[in-house]
Residue, then its C-alpha position, 0 to 999 in steps of 0.5 A: x538751389x538758390x544758394x549755388x551759381x550755375x556750376x554749384x559753387x557758393x557765391x557772395x549772392x548765396x550769402x545774401x540769400x542766407x541773410x534774407x532767411x535770417x531777416x525773415x526768421x527775426x521778423x516772423x519769430x519762426x524757423x526757416x524749416x519747421x515741420x510742426x507748422x501746418x502744410x504750406x508753412x513748413x518752409x519759411x521762405x515759400x510761405x512768406x513770399x506772397x506777403x513780402x512785397x504786399x503792404x496790405x499783407x505785410x503785418x501777417x509776417x510779423x511775430x504777434x509777440x512783438x505786440x506792437x513794440x517795433x518801427x512800422x517804417x523799420x519793419x517795412x524796410x526790412x521786409x522789402x530788404x528780405x524780399x530782395x535778398x530772397x529773390x530767385x534771381x541772384x543778380x537782383x540780390x543786393x550786395x552786403x555793403x548795400x544791406x548794411x547801408x539800408x539797415x544803418x538808419x533803422x535803429x533811430x526810427x521812432x514810429x512805434x506800431x503800437x501807436x499806429x491806427x492801422x496797427x490798432x485796427x488790425x490787432x482789434x480785428x485779430x482779437x475779434x476773429x479769435x475770441x471765443x474760438x480759443x485758437x490763434x497764436x498768442x491770443x485768447x479770451x477770458x470771461x468773453x474778453x479778448x486777452x493778449x498773452x504777453x511774453x511773461x505769461x505762463x500760458x503764452x508761447x514765450x518759449x517757442x521763439x529764439x528771439x524772445x530775449x531781444x524784444x525790449x519792453x519800452x518805458x512809458x513816457x514820463x516814467x522814471x526809474 
């Protein structure tokens, strides 16, 4: 009953909780409730809670279809913000004005995950663990070589995320139009 105060009324802190759910949906590319997911993953908030404040588990939350096209610092800040918004204690949740101040500078961050050593290592490990097995969301293998499916791949899972249209493909440095 995180959405209500002790008398059962909706509050501004319940709006903050709801916004935390939206942040989590954007980070993960998952819906807040999805009965098609395996047991333990139906409720997005409960599945994500253990990962929210653990920097080593942080990447497990992120939608793999982002393929490194995000700011690491920005994604970490949004993850931390989501954790605060989703606090079980409404008194700990930030005010929306604080949420806005945290989000304002994020579009200007330039530290793309695709250029980070940690992200590249994690991607290689993920590919290694799923190549050959044919399982794993968005990944597979072809002739023994790992293949990452992109949003434009006809065999990928492009239709499963309501946010897929908002992921820009960055232009390589030095490219001209």
